[in-house]
N, C-alpha and C positions, 0 to 999 in steps of 0.2 A: 504494499500499499504506500502510496506517495506520503511523505512527510511534509507537515503544512507550519506555516508561520503561526504564531500566536495569533488568536482570534481578535478581530476589533469589532467592538460591539458598538452598534448604531442604534439609537432611539427615534422612533418617527409616529406620530399621530396619523391614525388611519381609523376610518369608520367609528370615530367617536370615542376610540380605547387607546391605549397604549400598547403598541407592539414591538417586540424585540427580534431583532435581526443580527445574525452572526455573521461577519464578513472575514475572510482569509484568503488566503494564497498559497501559491507553493513555487519552488525552483527547479528545473531540470537539467541535468547535464548528458548531452548526446554524444558519444564516442563510438569509434569503430571498434572492432575485436582486437585491433592492435594498439588501441588506446589512444588514436589522434582524433582530436575533437572535430565535431560534424558542423559547419556552418550552413545557413539556409534550410534548416528543419523547421517546420509548421506545427507547433503543437495548438490543439485547440481543445475546448471542454463544452460540451451541449449537455444541459440538464435532464436528468432522467425522473424528476420527482414530480413532473407535471407544471412546474413553475414556467410562467411565461417569460420568453425572452424580453429583456429591455427593447423598446422600439427605437430604432435607428433615427437619429435627427437626421432633418432633410438637409442635404448637402450644399453647403456655401461656398465651397472650392473645392478643388481635386483632393481627394483623399491620399492620393499617391503621386509618384512622378517615376515613369521608366523613360531613361534617356537613350538616345543611340549616340555612341562616342566612340572613336577608335574602332568604327566598324562591329561593335559588340552593342548588346544590350546591358544596362546599368540600372537597377541591379538585376540580379539572376532571377530572384525570387520575390514576390510581392504578395502579401496577404491582404485583402481588403474585406469589408463587409458588405453583401448583398445590397445591390442598388448604389454602389459608391462609383464616382468617376475616378479615371486615371487620365493625366497627362502624357502625352508621347512629344517631347520635343526632341527636333533634330538639331544637336549640338556638333554634328561630324562635319567633315568637309565635301561630303559627297550627298546623293539622294539617297532614299530609302524607302521601301515599300512594305509596310507593315501588314501581317495577316494572321488570321487565326482560323481553324477547321475545326476547333474543339465545340463539341455539342452546346456546353453552357454560354459559349459566346462566338458566334460565327461573324467575322466582320474583317474587312481590309481598309487600310489607309493608302490609297495610290500614291506614286511616286510625289516626294516631298522636298523641298530644299533645306539647305541649312538656315537655321533661324525661325523656322516655321514650326508651331505645337499644337497638335491636335488632340482632343479630348474625346474618350470613350466611356460609357457607362457601362456597367457590368451587373445585369439585372439577377443572374441566376446562380445559384451555387454551384462550384465545380472547379476542376483545374483547367485553366485554359492557357493552352500552349502557344505562344509567339513564334513566328518565323520572318523572315525578309525574303521576298521575291527577286531579290537582286543579289544577296548576300547569304547563301544557303546555309553557311556554318551559324549564324546568328540565332539564338535561341535564347528565350525568357519563359517564366512561368508567373500567371496570376492564380492565386490561391483565394476565391469567392467563398465566404463562409456566412452562414446564416447567424451564427452565434458572434459576441462581441468579444467574447473571451477566446484569444489566441496570441500568439506569440513567435516571434521569428529567432532561431537560435544563433548567437554571434559567433566570430570567428574562434572564439573559446568554447564554443559549443553550448554555451548556456542561453537559457529561456526562463523567463519569470512571469507569472501571471499574478494579478493582485485585485482586491475589492471584488471577490467571488462570495455569492451567500453560500451558505454551508448546506450540505446535500449530496445526494449522488449524481454523477456526471458519466457520460462516455468521454474518453479520452482519445483523440486520434492524434497521430504523430505522421506527418507526411514528409518526403524528401523526394527530389525528382529522380535519385536514384535508387530507391527503395524497390523492391520487386511489388511490395503491396503495404499501404499504410500500416502503422500498429496501431491496435484499438483495444482498448480494456476498459473496465470499470471501474470508477474509483469514488471514495466517499470524501468529502471536505468536511472537517469538524476541528474543533480547536485543539491544539496540540504543541507541544514545545517547539521551538525553533529548533532545526536539524539542518545537516548537509543536504544539498540539493540530492534528488532523486535521480539516479543514473539510468541511461539508457543505452543498450550497446546493439548497433545496427549494423547489417550486412549491406556494402552498397555495389550496386552494378558500375561497370566502365563509365565515365564520362563519356557522353554523347556529343559532346562539344568538339568538333574537329575544324581548327581553323584553315581554311583554303584559301585565304587572302592572296594576290599575286604578290610576287618578289618586288622589292622596291626597283623601280626603273622597269619592270616588264612592259608597262604601258596598259591603261585600261580607263575605259571611259565612266567608271566609277570608283 
């Protein structure tokens, strides 16, 4: 079972009476079997006790940015909540043509130049894989989640979630190089502070293959 931070007790008035809500959080450490930290793993928690998810606020600005720079996407993995917009600025010296054929979001942004920015809204949950019709080695992922409780692991393999109501949850751990997501049921409750929970994962080979022409070879892109 995941070890939790000490609970933070919040009191709120509702329905004419005093109700008690326990909030807590946890930390995770994601590593390979060789002990190497794993970046870009997405941990998300979905409640199992029937409690409704907090309503997503109406977006007033893009929730995230995926840039094209150096003929690559940056960042590789972007988690967002369902209904959120992402901006796609071209910061490169060349044109790009972004597309996705993933079921949660099929779209394309035809050829556009340096300095231009496009915005796309992701309405459906799931993993959206991005490519470029010109530079076929370019690859990125948008992980669209119904739950607001998610985090991405850092270069040290660490991810943290906070302000979670106590209760039962389905935990999902996703990474683009996992054969399938890791899923388990956990219960969040008040507990003494402890070291992060560790996840050991086996990753498939990296699919990203750089095939850009060598300098001076000449290319229109």
